[in-house]
N, C-alpha and C positions, 0 to 999 in steps of 0.2 A: 446844280448842287453847290452850296456855298461852303466856304472854308471852315465855318464852325461845325457843319455837319461832318465834313471829312475828318477834322481833327478829333471829334468825339468818338469815332469808330475805333473798335479794338484793332490793333495791328494784325494783319494776316501774315502767316508764315508762308512765304513763297518758295518756289523751287530754286535751288542753287545751280542747277544745270538745265539748259534749254530742253534737253531730251526728257526731262522729268516733269515738264509743265503739263498739267492735265488739259485735255482737248477743250473742255468747257471753259477753263480759265483763259486759254489762248484765244478762243473765239470771243470772249468778252473783252480781252485786251485789244484785239484787232477791231472790234466794233466801238471801242471807247466807252464801254460800260463799267469798267473798273480800273483801279490804279495798279501799277506794278508794285510788287513787294521786294523784289531783288533786281540786281543788275542783269541777271540771266533773263528774267522776264522782259526787261526793257529792251535787251538786244534781240529778243525773239519776235518782237512785234513786226507785223507786215505793214510798213509805212503806207504802201499804196492803198491797202484796204482801210486803214485807219483814216487816212486823209479823205478818202471818198465818203466815209461815214461822218467825219467831223466838219468837212467843208464841201457839202454837196453843191454849192453854188459854183464851184470851179468847173468851167466848161471842159468836158472831156476828162476831168480828174487830173491827177498828177501821178506819174509813175516814178518809182524810186528803185535804184539798183542796189540790191542787198550787199553787193561787193563794196560799195562806198562805205566809208567810215560813218559811224553814227553821228558824229558832229556835223559832217557834210550833209547828211540827210536831214538833220534837225534844221540846219540853216536853210536848206532848200524848201522845206515844208513851211518855215516861217515866211519866206519870200513869196511862195506860192499862195499862202493864205492871205497875205497882205494884198497881193494883186487881185485876188478874188473878192475879198471882203472890204477892202478900202481901209480908211483910218480907224474904223471900229474893230478891226481884226484883233488888236491887243486885248481889249476888254472881253470880246466874244470868246476868244481862245482861252483867256485867263480864267474864265468862269466854267470851263468844261470839266466834267467828271474825270477825264483821263489826265494823269500827270504828264504823259508824253505830249498831249495837245497843249497843256498849259506851258510846257517847255517850248513849244513852237511860238507861243506868245512872246517869249523872251527874244526870239530871233526875229519875229515880225517887228518888235519894237526897235531892235538894233538896225533893221533895214529901213525903217520909216524915215523918209527924207524930211528935211526942214525943221528938225527939232534941235533945240539947244541941249547941251549936256545936262543942265539942270532939269529941263522938261523930261528928258529921257530917264533920268534917275528917279524923278518923282513918279512917273508912270510905271516904272519898274519896281517900285517899293513893295506893292502887294505881292509880286512874284518873289522878291527877296525874302518875304515873310511867309511864303507858302508852307503849309503843314508838311508837304512831301519833300523829303531830302533831295530827290532828283531835280525837282523844279528849282529849288534854291541854288543848286549847282549850275543849272542852265542859265539862271538869271545873271550870275556874275560872269560866266564864260561868254555869254552873248554880248554883254555890254562892255567887256574888258577892252576891246579895241578902241572904243570911244573914250574910255577912261585913260588908257595909255596915251592916246593922242593929246589929251589935255590934262596931264597928271596933276599939275599944281592946282588947276581949277577943281579937279575931281577930289583931291585931298580936302580942299576947302569946303566943298559941298557935302562930303561924306563925314567930316568931323562931327557935325551935330548928330549924325546917326549913331555915334558911339554912346550917346546918352539915351537911346531909345529903350523903352521898357521891354522890347522883344530882343532876346538874345540872337534871334535869326538876323534881325536888321543890324545889330551891332557886329555880328560876325561878317556880314556882307562887306562892311566898310573895310575890314582888315583883309579878308580873302580876295576881294576884287583888286586890291592894290599891292598884292605880293610882288616883290621884284622878279621872281622867277615863276612861281605858280606851277600848276600841274595841268597837262593837256592844253596848254595855251602858250602864246608868245610871251617873251620876257618884256619887262619894262626897263629899257636901257637906262633911262634917267635915274631910276631908283637903284639900279645895280651900281651905278657910278657914284650916286649921292643919296644913300638911304635916309639921311637926315631930313630930306624933303617929305618923308612920310611920317615924321614924328607926331604931327598934329592928330593923326588917326591912332597911333600906337599908345601915346601917353595916357589917354583916358581909359585905356583897356588893360593897363598893366596889372590890375588887381581884380579884373572882371570875375564875378562869381560863377559864371557858366563855363564848364569844361569845353563846350563847343567853341566858345570864343577864345579861351585860353590856348587851345591847340592851334587855332588859326594865327594868333599873335606869335606864338612860339615858332610856327612854321615860317611866318614872315621874317622873323629875325634869323632863323636858320638859313633862309634864302640869302639874306644880306651878308651873313657870315662867310659865304662862299667867295665874296669879293672883298669885304671889309671885316675880317675877324676881330681885329683889335677894337674897332668901333663898337661892335656888338658886345664884346666883353666889357668895355667901359660903360656902355649903357646899362647892361645887366647889373653891374656892380652898383651903379647909382640907384637903380630901381630897388635892389635889395636893401640898400641903406635907407632909402626914403620910404619904402613900403614893405615892412617886414611881415607880409601876410602870406598865408599858405598858397594863395592863388599866384602871387608873384614868384614865390620860390619854385612852384611848378613850371611856370612859364620860362623862367631863367634856366632851369635844368634842361628843359626840352630845347630851348633856343641854342644852348651851347653843346648839344649832343654830338655835333660833328667836329667842333673845334676845341672843346675843353676850355678850362679856365686859365691855364698856364699860371 
Protein backbone atom coordinates (compact mmCIF):
# COMPACT_ATOMS: atom_id res chain seq x y z
CA UNK A 1 0.00 0.00 0.00
CA UNK A 2 1.54 3.33 -0.97
CA UNK A 3 1.45 6.57 0.99
CA UNK A 4 -0.93 8.24 -1.45
CA UNK A 5 -3.49 5.53 -0.85
CA UNK A 6 -3.10 5.77 2.90
CA UNK A 7 -3.39 9.55 2.97
CA UNK A 8 -6.56 9.55 0.83
CA UNK A 9 -8.48 7.27 3.18
CA UNK A 10 -10.95 8.83 5.62
CA UNK A 11 -9.60 8.79 9.20
CA UNK A 12 -10.98 5.99 11.34
CA UNK A 13 -12.13 6.83 14.84
CA UNK A 14 -10.36 4.35 17.07
CA UNK A 15 -10.77 3.22 20.65
CA UNK A 16 -9.35 5.40 23.40
CA UNK A 17 -9.03 2.44 25.80
CA UNK A 18 -7.42 -0.89 25.01
CA UNK A 19 -10.37 -2.69 26.56
CA UNK A 20 -12.70 -1.09 24.00
CA UNK A 21 -10.83 -2.21 20.87
CA UNK A 22 -13.11 -4.54 18.86
CA UNK A 23 -11.74 -8.05 18.42
CA UNK A 24 -11.70 -7.81 14.63
CA UNK A 25 -9.78 -4.52 14.73
CA UNK A 26 -7.20 -5.95 17.13
CA UNK A 27 -6.82 -9.02 14.92
CA UNK A 28 -6.18 -6.79 11.91
CA UNK A 29 -3.67 -4.69 13.85
CA UNK A 30 -1.77 -7.79 14.99
CA UNK A 31 -1.73 -9.13 11.44
CA UNK A 32 -0.54 -5.81 9.99
CA UNK A 33 -3.68 -5.36 7.89
CA UNK A 34 -4.60 -1.92 9.15
CA UNK A 35 -3.17 1.18 10.81
CA UNK A 36 -3.72 2.30 14.36
CA UNK A 37 -5.99 5.28 14.94
CA UNK A 38 -5.14 5.98 18.58
CA UNK A 39 -2.35 5.55 21.09
CA UNK A 40 -4.41 2.89 22.88
CA UNK A 41 -4.53 0.79 19.71
CA UNK A 42 -0.78 1.16 19.25
CA UNK A 43 -0.08 0.01 22.78
CA UNK A 44 -2.43 -2.97 22.44
CA UNK A 45 -0.59 -4.55 19.52
CA UNK A 46 0.98 -7.96 20.06
CA UNK A 47 4.46 -7.29 18.72
CA UNK A 48 5.31 -11.00 18.54
CA UNK A 49 2.33 -11.70 16.31
CA UNK A 50 2.88 -8.62 14.15
CA UNK A 51 6.58 -9.32 13.70
CA UNK A 52 5.80 -12.86 12.58
CA UNK A 53 3.33 -11.56 10.02
CA UNK A 54 5.52 -8.72 8.73
CA UNK A 55 8.91 -10.46 8.79
CA UNK A 56 8.27 -14.16 8.14
CA UNK A 57 11.91 -14.53 7.00
CA UNK A 58 13.11 -14.25 10.61
CA UNK A 59 14.06 -17.78 11.64
CA UNK A 60 12.04 -18.75 14.68
CA UNK A 61 10.46 -15.32 14.74
CA UNK A 62 11.12 -12.84 17.51
CA UNK A 63 9.42 -12.70 20.88
CA UNK A 64 8.69 -9.49 22.75
CA UNK A 65 7.97 -8.99 26.43
CA UNK A 66 4.83 -6.84 26.80
CA UNK A 67 6.29 -5.55 30.06
CA UNK A 68 9.03 -3.76 28.13
CA UNK A 69 8.27 -0.19 27.18
CA UNK A 70 7.01 0.41 23.68
CA UNK A 71 10.15 2.29 22.65
CA UNK A 72 12.33 -0.65 23.67
CA UNK A 73 10.12 -3.03 21.71
CA UNK A 74 10.13 -0.77 18.66
CA UNK A 75 13.93 -0.66 18.69
CA UNK A 76 14.19 -4.44 19.14
CA UNK A 77 11.83 -5.01 16.22
CA UNK A 78 13.85 -2.68 14.01
CA UNK A 79 17.09 -4.48 14.85
CA UNK A 80 15.47 -7.90 14.40
CA UNK A 81 14.06 -6.94 11.01
CA UNK A 82 17.41 -5.57 9.90
CA UNK A 83 19.12 -8.83 10.85
CA UNK A 84 16.51 -10.87 8.97
CA UNK A 85 16.09 -8.71 5.87
CA UNK A 86 19.45 -7.01 5.47
CA UNK A 87 19.97 -3.55 3.93
CA UNK A 88 16.58 -3.61 2.21
CA UNK A 89 14.78 -3.72 5.57
CA UNK A 90 14.15 0.04 5.72
CA UNK A 91 12.39 0.29 2.38
CA UNK A 92 10.59 -3.04 2.87
CA UNK A 93 9.22 -2.08 6.29
CA UNK A 94 8.62 1.50 5.20
CA UNK A 95 6.16 0.37 2.53
CA UNK A 96 4.10 -1.80 4.89
CA UNK A 97 0.37 -1.10 5.50
CA UNK A 98 0.92 -1.15 9.28
CA UNK A 99 2.09 2.13 10.78
CA UNK A 100 3.78 0.16 13.57
CA UNK A 101 5.84 -1.77 11.03
CA UNK A 102 6.74 1.46 9.28
CA UNK A 103 7.88 2.67 12.68
CA UNK A 104 10.19 -0.34 12.86
CA UNK A 105 11.73 0.92 9.63
CA UNK A 106 12.83 4.03 11.54
CA UNK A 107 14.67 1.91 14.09
CA UNK A 108 16.12 -0.38 11.43
CA UNK A 109 17.55 2.72 9.78
CA UNK A 110 18.95 3.92 13.10
CA UNK A 111 20.62 0.54 13.67
CA UNK A 112 22.04 0.18 10.17
CA UNK A 113 25.85 0.33 10.28
CA UNK A 114 28.12 2.25 7.98
CA UNK A 115 25.83 5.16 7.07
CA UNK A 116 26.79 8.79 7.30
CA UNK A 117 24.39 11.15 9.04
CA UNK A 118 23.49 12.64 5.66
CA UNK A 119 22.66 9.20 4.26
CA UNK A 120 20.64 8.29 7.33
CA UNK A 121 18.59 11.46 7.14
CA UNK A 122 17.98 11.16 3.42
CA UNK A 123 16.75 7.58 3.74
CA UNK A 124 14.60 8.63 6.67
CA UNK A 125 12.96 11.51 4.84
CA UNK A 126 9.97 9.46 3.54
CA UNK A 127 9.36 8.26 7.10
CA UNK A 128 9.50 11.84 8.39
CA UNK A 129 6.85 12.66 5.77
CA UNK A 130 4.65 9.64 6.47
CA UNK A 131 0.87 10.33 6.51
CA UNK A 132 0.55 8.62 9.91
CA UNK A 133 1.31 10.73 12.98
CA UNK A 134 2.88 7.79 14.81
CA UNK A 135 5.43 7.01 12.12
CA UNK A 136 6.50 10.65 12.03
CA UNK A 137 7.19 10.55 15.77
CA UNK A 138 9.17 7.32 15.52
CA UNK A 139 11.20 8.83 12.68
CA UNK A 140 12.70 11.61 14.77
CA UNK A 141 12.87 9.57 17.97
CA UNK A 142 14.82 6.77 16.29
CA UNK A 143 17.30 9.08 14.55
CA UNK A 144 17.71 11.53 17.42
CA UNK A 145 20.76 9.80 18.98
CA UNK A 146 22.59 10.16 15.64
CA UNK A 147 21.45 13.77 15.39
CA UNK A 148 22.54 14.55 18.95
CA UNK A 149 25.94 12.97 18.39
CA UNK A 150 26.68 15.32 15.49
CA UNK A 151 24.38 18.23 16.25
CA UNK A 152 26.21 20.91 14.26
CA UNK A 153 26.30 18.68 11.18
CA UNK A 154 22.65 17.79 11.76
CA UNK A 155 21.58 21.42 11.93
CA UNK A 156 23.41 22.08 8.67
CA UNK A 157 21.79 19.08 6.99
CA UNK A 158 18.31 19.84 8.30
CA UNK A 159 18.28 23.55 7.54
CA UNK A 160 17.25 22.94 3.88
CA UNK A 161 14.37 20.81 5.17
CA UNK A 162 12.83 23.98 6.64
CA UNK A 163 11.99 25.08 3.10
CA UNK A 164 10.31 21.83 2.09
CA UNK A 165 6.79 21.94 0.69
CA UNK A 166 5.68 19.38 3.29
CA UNK A 167 4.93 20.72 6.76
CA UNK A 168 5.80 17.25 8.07
CA UNK A 169 9.36 17.52 6.79
CA UNK A 170 9.70 21.09 8.09
CA UNK A 171 8.45 19.99 11.48
CA UNK A 172 10.95 17.11 11.62
CA UNK A 173 13.83 19.61 11.37
CA UNK A 174 12.59 21.42 14.46
CA UNK A 175 11.30 18.50 16.50
CA UNK A 176 14.38 16.31 16.01
CA UNK A 177 16.68 19.04 17.31
CA UNK A 178 14.72 20.15 20.39
CA UNK A 179 17.15 20.68 23.29
CA UNK A 180 15.05 18.60 25.68
CA UNK A 181 12.31 16.93 23.70
CA UNK A 182 9.78 14.37 24.89
CA UNK A 183 10.41 10.66 25.59
CA UNK A 184 14.02 11.06 24.56
CA UNK A 185 17.46 12.08 25.74
CA UNK A 186 18.41 15.74 25.93
CA UNK A 187 20.90 17.41 23.59
CA UNK A 188 23.34 18.91 26.05
CA UNK A 189 25.08 21.16 23.51
CA UNK A 190 21.81 22.91 22.66
CA UNK A 191 20.82 23.19 26.30
CA UNK A 192 24.08 25.05 26.93
CA UNK A 193 24.17 26.98 23.64
CA UNK A 194 20.75 27.11 21.93
CA UNK A 195 22.03 29.62 19.38
CA UNK A 196 23.64 26.69 17.57
CA UNK A 197 20.14 25.67 16.45
CA UNK A 198 19.14 29.05 15.02
CA UNK A 199 19.75 28.00 11.42
CA UNK A 200 16.79 25.62 11.76
CA UNK A 201 14.57 27.96 13.78
CA UNK A 202 14.91 31.24 11.87
CA UNK A 203 13.30 30.02 8.61
CA UNK A 204 10.35 28.65 10.60
CA UNK A 205 9.53 31.72 12.69
CA UNK A 206 6.45 32.53 10.58
CA UNK A 207 5.66 29.06 9.25
CA UNK A 208 2.01 28.85 8.12
CA UNK A 209 1.41 25.36 9.58
CA UNK A 210 0.27 25.07 13.19
CA UNK A 211 2.01 21.67 13.28
CA UNK A 212 5.33 23.44 12.71
CA UNK A 213 4.50 26.45 14.87
CA UNK A 214 3.90 24.25 17.90
CA UNK A 215 7.20 22.46 17.39
CA UNK A 216 9.19 25.71 17.11
CA UNK A 217 7.48 27.10 20.20
CA UNK A 218 8.25 23.90 22.12
CA UNK A 219 11.89 24.09 20.96
CA UNK A 220 12.17 27.58 22.43
CA UNK A 221 10.29 26.59 25.58
CA UNK A 222 12.91 23.85 26.04
CA UNK A 223 15.70 26.40 25.62
CA UNK A 224 14.03 28.82 28.03
CA UNK A 225 14.49 26.34 30.87
CA UNK A 226 18.24 27.01 30.61
CA UNK A 227 18.45 30.40 28.90
CA UNK A 228 15.20 32.37 29.51
CA UNK A 229 16.72 35.75 28.67
CA UNK A 230 18.10 34.46 25.37
CA UNK A 231 14.66 33.18 24.39
CA UNK A 232 12.99 36.46 25.41
CA UNK A 233 15.46 38.48 23.34
CA UNK A 234 15.03 36.20 20.34
CA UNK A 235 11.24 36.38 20.58
CA UNK A 236 11.35 40.18 20.85
CA UNK A 237 13.47 40.35 17.71
CA UNK A 238 11.17 37.98 15.84
CA UNK A 239 8.12 40.05 16.74
CA UNK A 240 9.86 43.21 15.55
CA UNK A 241 11.08 41.71 12.30
CA UNK A 242 8.10 39.47 11.53
CA UNK A 243 4.79 40.97 12.74
CA UNK A 244 2.79 38.00 11.47
CA UNK A 245 0.07 36.07 13.32
CA UNK A 246 2.14 32.88 13.06
CA UNK A 247 5.10 34.54 14.75
CA UNK A 248 2.92 35.99 17.50
CA UNK A 249 1.51 32.53 18.16
CA UNK A 250 4.98 30.96 18.33
CA UNK A 251 6.25 33.67 20.67
CA UNK A 252 3.27 33.38 23.01
CA UNK A 253 3.72 29.64 23.35
CA UNK A 254 7.51 29.85 23.55
CA UNK A 255 7.27 32.19 26.56
CA UNK A 256 4.51 30.32 28.34
CA UNK A 257 6.79 29.09 31.11
CA UNK A 258 8.95 32.18 31.64
CA UNK A 259 6.87 35.18 30.61
CA UNK A 260 8.12 38.35 29.00
CA UNK A 261 9.24 40.25 32.08
